[in-house]
BAFI-3210 file (N, C-alpha, C; in Angstrom, 3 decimals, decimal comma, padded with zeros to 6 digits):
// residues 196
n [1|2|3|4|5|6|7|8|9|10|11|12|13|14|15|16|17|18|19|20|21|22|23|24|25|26|27|28|29|30|31|32|33|34|35|36|37|38|39|40|41|42|43|44|45|46|47|48|49|50|51|52|53|54|55|56|57|58|59|60|61|62|63|64|65|66|67|68|69|70|71|72|73|74|75|76|77|78|79|80|81|82|83|84|85|86|87|88|89|90|91|92|93|94|95|96|97|98|99|100|101|102|103|104|105|106|107|108|109|110|111|112|113|114|115|116|117|118|119|120|121|122|123|124|125|126|127|128|129|130|131|132|133|134|135|136|137|138|139|140|141|142|143|144|145|146|147|148|149|150|151|152|153|154|155|156|157|158|159|160|161|162|163|164|165|166|167|168|169|170|171|172|173|174|175|176|177|178|179|180|181|182|183|184|185|186|187|188|189|190|191|192|193|194|195|196]
n.u [-045,948|-043,183|-041,856|-040,430|-037,631|-035,566|-033,328|-032,168|-032,473|-030,684|-028,741|-029,194|-028,568|-026,660|-022,592|-019,671|-018,090|-017,617|-016,548|-014,914|-014,584|-015,536|-017,697|-020,505|-023,856|-025,790|-026,272|-028,664|-026,528|-024,213|-022,775|-021,516|-023,501|-022,052|-019,685|-021,806|-022,799|-020,473|-020,490|-022,230|-021,551|-018,971|-020,560|-021,902|-020,386|-019,079|-020,828|-022,407|-025,763|-027,871|-027,358|-027,831|-028,651|-030,387|-031,091|-033,910|-034,096|-033,756|-031,844|-029,860|-029,576|-028,467|-025,669|-025,236|-025,739|-023,604|-021,365|-021,480|-021,158|-018,277|-017,048|-018,284|-016,629|-014,876|-012,658|-011,549|-012,289|-013,598|-014,919|-014,801|-012,478|-010,958|-009,459|-006,027|-005,402|-004,483|-002,239|-002,248|-000,514|002,340|005,130|005,326|005,107|007,736|011,087|013,124|012,803|012,066|014,412|016,161|014,364|015,194|018,140|017,888|016,789|018,568|020,897|023,701|023,570|025,186|027,988|031,894|034,584|036,577|035,687|034,559|036,596|038,576|035,994|035,332|038,125|038,258|036,192|037,296|039,480|037,619|037,412|039,556|040,299|043,649|043,042|040,614|036,824|036,970|034,132|032,353|033,412|032,518|029,741|029,507|029,903|027,896|026,033|025,498|026,489|024,662|023,101|025,564|027,957|030,161|031,881|031,663|034,148|037,065|039,813|038,393|037,343|038,262|036,760|035,580|034,558|034,133|034,117|035,807|038,233|038,137|039,013|041,304|042,770|044,266|046,514|048,227|046,705|045,361|045,510|045,263|044,522|043,491|041,804|043,747|042,592|041,780|038,964|037,782|037,187|038,002|040,388|041,276|043,384|044,455|047,672|048,931|048,863|046,008|046,235|043,774]
n.v [-026,344|-025,777|-023,340|-022,071|-019,580|-017,042|-016,582|-019,561|-020,959|-020,044|-021,523|-024,249|-023,891|-023,647|-023,396|-025,106|-023,830|-026,215|-024,251|-022,328|-022,482|-020,920|-020,895|-020,463|-019,154|-021,534|-023,574|-026,107|-027,888|-027,187|-024,567|-021,533|-018,623|-016,834|-018,966|-020,494|-019,151|-018,896|-021,103|-022,021|-020,044|-021,789|-024,061|-022,579|-021,491|-024,687|-024,989|-027,000|-027,543|-028,975|-028,873|-026,440|-023,170|-021,976|-023,800|-023,962|-021,271|-021,348|-022,306|-020,519|-018,362|-019,339|-019,454|-016,840|-016,392|-017,948|-016,710|-014,139|-014,031|-015,692|-012,610|-010,864|-012,234|-014,035|-016,287|-018,463|-020,999|-020,447|-022,143|-025,209|-027,314|-028,077|-031,027|-031,802|-032,531|-035,198|-037,095|-040,185|-042,432|-041,842|-042,372|-043,243|-041,553|-040,275|-039,760|-040,313|-042,415|-043,718|-044,560|-045,573|-048,126|-048,930|-049,155|-050,808|-053,226|-053,846|-054,346|-056,406|-058,893|-060,927|-060,995|-061,523|-060,103|-059,856|-059,065|-056,567|-055,405|-055,600|-054,082|-051,772|-051,025|-051,652|-049,560|-047,662|-046,826|-046,079|-044,065|-042,600|-040,675|-039,305|-039,028|-039,525|-038,585|-040,224|-039,878|-041,133|-043,441|-044,355|-044,648|-045,370|-048,311|-049,155|-048,875|-050,844|-053,460|-054,898|-055,951|-053,494|-054,269|-052,645|-053,537|-056,705|-057,228|-058,060|-059,592|-062,433|-061,701|-058,947|-055,725|-053,248|-050,079|-048,379|-048,151|-046,648|-046,496|-049,990|-049,550|-048,439|-050,170|-051,041|-051,543|-052,275|-052,494|-049,424|-045,793|-043,016|-039,796|-036,938|-033,922|-031,487|-028,946|-029,723|-030,303|-032,350|-034,351|-036,994|-038,480|-041,221|-043,518|-045,192|-047,716|-048,984|-049,466|-050,295|-053,411|-053,379]
n.w [055,944|053,646|051,507|048,845|048,311|046,586|046,953|047,998|046,300|044,250|045,575|044,946|042,316|042,432|042,031|041,484|038,111|034,986|032,915|033,801|036,506|038,456|041,884|041,262|039,900|038,005|035,373|033,492|032,279|033,560|034,023|034,338|032,824|031,447|030,878|028,845|026,756|025,724|025,035|023,206|021,441|020,346|019,460|016,711|015,541|015,164|013,663|015,273|014,900|015,907|018,772|019,057|020,050|017,687|016,055|015,624|013,593|009,352|007,723|005,792|007,868|010,197|009,109|008,426|011,147|012,218|010,978|012,374|014,554|014,129|012,870|015,569|017,351|016,847|015,340|016,392|018,943|022,325|024,622|023,996|024,086|020,307|019,154|017,974|014,297|013,939|012,292|010,097|010,408|010,766|011,334|008,666|006,857|007,003|005,347|006,658|008,009|006,211|004,717|006,943|007,151|004,430|004,642|006,340|005,506|003,685|004,802|006,159|008,319|009,428|009,881|010,544|011,257|009,677|007,943|008,746|009,004|006,383|004,817|005,433|004,560|001,781|001,206|001,388|000,168|-002,462|-002,531|-003,352|-002,344|000,075|002,703|004,280|005,867|008,876|010,108|007,966|006,832|009,199|008,686|006,774|007,592|009,927|008,219|006,510|007,904|009,990|013,582|014,147|016,731|018,053|020,191|019,407|018,204|017,146|018,910|020,953|024,192|024,038|024,143|022,793|022,888|020,945|017,340|016,428|017,763|017,524|014,833|014,930|016,527|014,561|013,063|010,451|009,373|008,927|009,213|011,433|012,380|013,739|014,006|013,587|015,541|017,710|017,506|017,452|015,242|013,396|010,838|008,484|006,649|004,659|005,669|003,476|000,221|-001,584|-003,808|-006,990]
ca.u [-045,423|-041,973|-041,624|-038,725|-037,046|-034,392|-031,968|-032,340|-033,233|-029,199|-027,865|-029,197|-028,124|-024,187|-020,870|-018,314|-018,266|-017,750|-015,718|-014,069|-014,652|-015,708|-018,411|-021,903|-025,415|-025,361|-027,447|-028,337|-024,997|-023,137|-021,913|-021,994|-024,118|-020,662|-019,608|-022,440|-022,020|-019,074|-020,199|-023,232|-021,183|-018,939|-021,527|-022,399|-018,917|-018,995|-022,602|-023,502|-026,959|-027,907|-026,758|-027,421|-030,516|-029,624|-031,572|-035,391|-033,274|-033,668|-029,873|-029,240|-029,801|-028,070|-025,077|-025,327|-025,691|-021,949|-020,761|-021,628|-020,224|-017,044|-017,417|-017,458|-015,800|-012,867|-013,324|-011,059|-013,102|-014,070|-014,981|-014,816|-011,471|-010,517|-008,351|-005,416|-005,984|-003,055|-001,338|-002,541|000,498|003,362|006,218|004,790|005,737|008,483|011,778|014,289|012,264|012,230|016,015|016,368|014,203|015,729|018,730|018,229|016,166|019,489|022,045|024,244|023,338|026,035|029,712|033,023|035,152|037,222|034,380|034,485|037,829|037,973|034,492|036,609|039,530|036,981|035,626|038,581|040,070|036,844|037,126|040,678|041,236|044,771|042,610|038,969|036,531|036,650|032,679|031,473|033,296|032,143|028,545|028,986|030,411|027,012|024,085|026,443|026,787|023,341|023,789|027,222|028,253|032,072|032,111|032,202|034,486|038,334|039,601|037,957|038,435|038,874|035,405|035,325|033,544|033,454|033,819|036,866|039,263|038,622|039,646|043,129|044,063|044,768|048,082|048,779|046,239|045,114|046,511|044,907|044,533|042,056|041,480|044,515|042,025|040,455|037,237|037,247|037,465|039,190|040,423|042,226|044,362|045,292|048,893|049,519|048,313|045,314|045,369|042,843]
ca.v [-026,034|-025,105|-022,257|-021,697|-018,529|-017,003|-017,027|-021,496|-021,821|-020,263|-021,833|-025,912|-024,356|-023,265|-024,835|-024,683|-023,949|-026,771|-024,282|-021,253|-023,273|-020,653|-020,458|-019,453|-019,695|-023,353|-023,727|-027,917|-027,978|-027,282|-023,985|-020,400|-017,634|-016,288|-019,763|-021,027|-018,320|-018,958|-022,775|-021,636|-019,590|-022,624|-024,212|-021,985|-021,410|-026,026|-025,620|-028,020|-026,065|-029,456|-028,538|-024,955|-022,843|-021,532|-025,202|-023,879|-020,873|-021,936|-022,814|-018,788|-017,324|-020,419|-019,017|-015,510|-016,199|-017,794|-014,907|-012,724|-014,789|-014,884|-011,680|-010,139|-012,993|-014,348|-017,748|-019,207|-021,967|-019,756|-023,369|-025,900|-027,798|-029,163|-032,069|-031,176|-033,325|-036,584|-037,449|-041,878|-042,882|-040,550|-043,123|-043,508|-040,198|-040,073|-039,442|-040,905|-043,180|-044,761|-044,965|-046,312|-049,256|-049,486|-050,150|-052,065|-054,529|-054,218|-054,680|-058,167|-059,236|-062,856|-061,026|-061,348|-058,462|-059,395|-058,612|-055,840|-054,142|-055,907|-053,808|-050,791|-050,942|-051,287|-047,377|-046,154|-047,211|-046,006|-042,139|-041,712|-039,513|-039,735|-038,835|-039,863|-038,194|-040,974|-040,442|-041,093|-044,860|-044,862|-044,174|-047,040|-049,751|-048,771|-049,093|-051,970|-054,335|-054,724|-054,248|-053,628|-053,975|-052,798|-054,998|-057,913|-057,499|-057,659|-059,948|-062,425|-060,272|-057,354|-055,119|-052,268|-049,202|-047,618|-048,129|-045,853|-047,849|-050,607|-050,181|-047,467|-051,219|-053,272|-050,683|-053,085|-051,337|-047,915|-044,777|-042,375|-038,714|-035,655|-033,264|-030,221|-027,684|-030,132|-030,557|-034,327|-035,000|-038,523|-038,804|-042,067|-043,381|-047,140|-047,364|-050,236|-049,863|-051,880|-053,767|-053,916]
ca.w [054,280|052,569|050,345|047,800|048,191|045,176|047,620|048,399|044,573|043,480|046,232|044,721|040,761|042,451|041,473|040,045|036,624|034,805|032,301|034,414|037,681|039,628|042,426|040,327|039,717|036,856|034,010|033,457|031,801|034,796|033,338|034,462|032,285|030,532|029,914|028,789|025,520|024,676|024,290|022,512|020,269|020,052|018,685|015,955|014,843|014,566|012,861|015,240|015,021|016,323|020,139|019,733|020,319|016,572|015,251|014,877|012,240|008,573|006,816|005,555|008,802|010,944|008,323|008,276|012,465|011,998|010,202|012,643|015,844|014,074|013,014|016,365|018,915|015,962|014,825|017,593|020,179|023,345|025,832|023,144|022,249|019,353|018,888|016,833|013,327|013,863|010,679|010,532|010,680|011,462|010,568|006,987|005,453|007,092|004,730|007,301|008,584|005,020|004,805|007,807|006,927|003,323|004,979|007,376|004,449|003,038|005,655|005,686|009,732|009,690|010,074|010,890|012,305|009,252|006,884|008,629|008,281|004,620|003,596|005,160|003,964|000,400|001,016|002,205|-001,119|-003,282|-001,937|-004,396|-000,979|000,681|004,065|004,328|007,536|009,578|010,548|006,137|007,596|010,312|008,756|006,347|008,905|010,481|007,581|006,073|008,550|011,169|013,846|013,954|017,685|017,686|021,061|019,251|017,168|017,336|019,938|021,862|025,243|023,484|024,266|022,099|023,219|020,165|016,192|016,378|019,424|017,146|013,165|015,272|017,307|013,233|012,237|009,344|007,328|008,337|010,029|012,769|012,446|014,809|013,516|014,172|015,944|018,382|017,845|018,034|013,801|012,590|009,951|008,246|005,460|003,979|005,651|002,837|-001,098|-002,208|-005,543|-007,384]
c.u [-043,979|-042,514|-040,378|-038,305|-035,989|-033,499|-031,543|-032,216|-031,665|-028,558|-027,835|-028,553|-026,312|-023,951|-020,568|-019,090|-017,809|-016,134|-014,661|-014,288|-014,609|-016,945|-019,431|-022,749|-024,916|-026,243|-027,186|-027,483|-023,823|-021,903|-022,762|-022,843|-023,020|-020,122|-020,221|-022,451|-020,862|-019,808|-021,145|-022,572|-019,764|-019,507|-022,428|-021,629|-018,651|-019,610|-022,857|-025,034|-027,826|-028,508|-027,082|-028,956|-030,767|-030,761|-032,949|-034,542|-033,819|-032,145|-028,916|-029,105|-028,745|-025,898|-024,982|-025,152|-024,335|-021,174|-020,461|-021,143|-018,703|-016,712|-016,903|-016,739|-014,107|-013,949|-012,674|-012,449|-012,787|-013,993|-014,206|-012,982|-011,269|-009,786|-007,954|-005,640|-004,746|-003,773|-001,705|-001,597|002,279|004,222|006,437|005,219|007,208|009,873|013,328|013,966|012,350|012,733|016,416|016,166|015,005|017,519|019,540|018,279|017,777|021,223|022,687|024,140|023,721|027,299|030,186|034,052|035,937|036,958|033,667|035,387|037,516|036,906|035,377|038,143|038,726|036,945|036,237|039,356|039,653|036,696|038,444|040,886|042,254|043,460|041,351|038,524|036,290|034,947|032,107|032,116|032,613|030,381|028,402|029,116|029,032|025,765|024,883|025,765|024,954|023,167|025,166|026,778|030,120|032,774|032,321|032,367|035,598|038,612|038,765|038,330|038,742|037,233|036,110|034,777|033,248|034,227|035,510|038,229|039,137|039,016|041,230|043,075|044,164|045,955|048,135|047,730|045,968|045,408|045,490|045,181|043,642|042,714|042,715|044,128|041,896|039,413|037,220|036,626|038,139|039,450|041,830|042,675|044,884|046,732|049,022|048,304|047,318|045,987|044,552|042,977]
c.v [-025,418|-024,160|-021,687|-020,291|-018,535|-016,842|-018,866|-021,562|-021,842|-020,648|-023,350|-025,486|-023,923|-024,230|-024,488|-024,575|-024,741|-025,755|-023,113|-021,477|-022,771|-020,730|-019,790|-020,502|-021,110|-022,934|-025,494|-028,340|-028,270|-026,220|-022,689|-019,652|-017,153|-018,083|-020,199|-019,967|-018,391|-020,474|-022,199|-021,070|-020,187|-023,445|-024,404|-021,435|-022,930|-026,390|-026,491|-027,430|-027,248|-029,354|-027,279|-024,204|-022,340|-023,312|-025,027|-022,499|-021,599|-021,444|-021,093|-018,196|-017,956|-019,380|-018,279|-015,040|-016,494|-016,708|-013,951|-012,913|-014,385|-013,519|-010,460|-011,225|-013,296|-015,951|-019,235|-019,978|-020,693|-020,621|-024,696|-025,489|-028,999|-029,656|-031,349|-033,111|-034,467|-037,191|-039,259|-042,275|-042,215|-040,978|-043,715|-042,368|-039,916|-040,333|-040,727|-042,046|-043,993|-045,448|-045,869|-047,553|-049,876|-049,994|-050,169|-053,054|-055,037|-054,990|-056,176|-058,035|-060,069|-061,381|-061,399|-060,204|-058,227|-058,257|-056,596|-054,612|-054,542|-054,347|-052,112|-049,977|-050,460|-049,609|-046,889|-045,856|-046,537|-044,295|-041,666|-040,661|-039,994|-040,169|-039,038|-039,667|-039,729|-041,405|-040,935|-042,599|-045,278|-045,265|-045,586|-048,328|-049,757|-048,948|-050,150|-053,356|-053,939|-055,100|-054,410|-052,894|-053,786|-053,286|-056,352|-057,922|-057,319|-059,791|-060,567|-062,487|-059,704|-056,333|-053,603|-051,135|-048,195|-048,299|-047,586|-046,817|-049,056|-051,167|-049,243|-048,893|-052,257|-051,974|-050,668|-051,865|-050,274|-046,872|-043,675|-041,066|-038,204|-034,670|-031,094|-029,029|-028,232|-030,814|-031,816|-034,574|-035,840|-038,280|-040,198|-042,575|-045,275|-046,427|-048,890|-049,700|-050,372|-051,967|-054,608|-055,214]
c.w [053,686|051,778|049,956|047,809|046,804|045,666|047,419|046,474|044,296|044,470|045,703|043,391|040,420|042,296|041,280|039,060|035,884|033,730|032,750|035,918|039,192|040,279|042,268|039,876|038,345|036,377|034,269|033,275|032,707|034,885|033,912|032,781|031,051|029,771|028,786|026,975|025,479|024,013|023,533|021,462|019,579|019,391|017,466|015,333|014,630|014,091|013,746|015,628|015,787|018,949|020,402|019,363|018,741|015,659|014,517|013,630|010,526|007,826|006,718|006,546|009,792|009,935|008,491|010,236|013,042|011,388|011,865|014,234|015,696|013,904|014,293|018,054|018,488|015,722|015,534|018,259|021,368|024,855|025,032|023,384|021,651|019,227|017,760|015,933|013,869|012,684|011,367|010,753|010,527|011,008|009,507|006,175|006,504|006,643|005,131|007,431|007,349|005,152|005,488|007,316|005,704|003,146|005,620|007,026|003,965|003,667|005,810|007,912|010,333|009,049|009,956|011,311|010,523|007,857|007,030|008,129|006,884|003,822|004,649|004,778|002,540|000,097|001,188|000,395|-002,739|-002,753|-002,583|-003,420|-000,122|002,245|003,367|006,346|007,972|009,738|009,162|006,697|008,203|009,590|007,634|006,504|008,468|009,116|006,769|006,606|009,823|012,033|014,172|015,758|018,401|019,380|020,928|018,264|017,645|018,233|020,350|023,226|025,592|023,936|024,074|022,480|021,859|018,460|016,213|016,999|018,225|015,459|014,524|015,895|015,564|011,750|011,201|008,740|007,955|009,323|010,595|012,792|013,340|014,082|013,909|015,661|017,606|017,818|017,326|016,582|013,448|011,806|009,686|006,812|005,719|004,603|004,179|001,345|-001,293|-003,475|-006,143|-008,199]
res [m|k|t|h|s|v|a|s|e|d|e|r|n|g|g|e|c|l|g|c|a|l|p|l|p|l|n|e|q|s|l|c|a|e|c|a|a|k|l|e|r|d|l|i|r|a|r|a|w|d|d|s|s|a|s|m|l|p|p|e|r|q|e|a|l|r|e|q|v|i|r|d|y|g|a|a|n|e|l|l|v|t|p|k|p|t|r|k|n|k|r|s|h|s|n|n|t|k|r|k|r|t|i|a|a|a|a|i|r|e|y|t|t|e|d|v|l|q|a|a|q|d|f|i|h|a|q|g|d|e|w|v|n|f|s|r|v|s|q|h|l|y|e|r|f|y|p|l|k|p|k|h|l|g|l|p|g|k|k|y|k|s|l|l|k|f|i|a|d|d|l|d|r|f|a|l|r|s|q|p|d|g|r|d|v|w|w|i|k|l|t|k|p|v|t|d]
***
């Protein structure tokens, strides 16, 4: 005849707690007593009455119990991880993304080297200043022509690594100078006046 002792019962119910991962006696949910209490408080915070021991209480007592748990232990969960709410479509809320889509939709997709040079010349002329910051010209060209790849511009066999090098090669139309303080800021101007 077999006899059960308290020690053998604890060993059978012992193991690693799913909450704290400590080797302790566990309940039917594989939680130690401390983690089971945390779970109970989390369920009460979440108003998951059917899953908590407060399921038999009347609604007003459930709410009073919830307020007491929050007052005594805080509003944050102790064991359960609540998923962070995710935006339905992150891209649709971004003003920058909307702007990029608008630019891409209006961009010229088939263009020649001359189209790009003419657009640069027209943009510089329209600014009204002799010297224009090259980054503004560059931005204008990248927004106007899609996708603008400098290595595909110019004479065959000439592969430009940047738009600056491509524009700098046309000395008949443009002159470039860098910022005197060496900050790698470039300015561009037209070498010949443009007639309207």
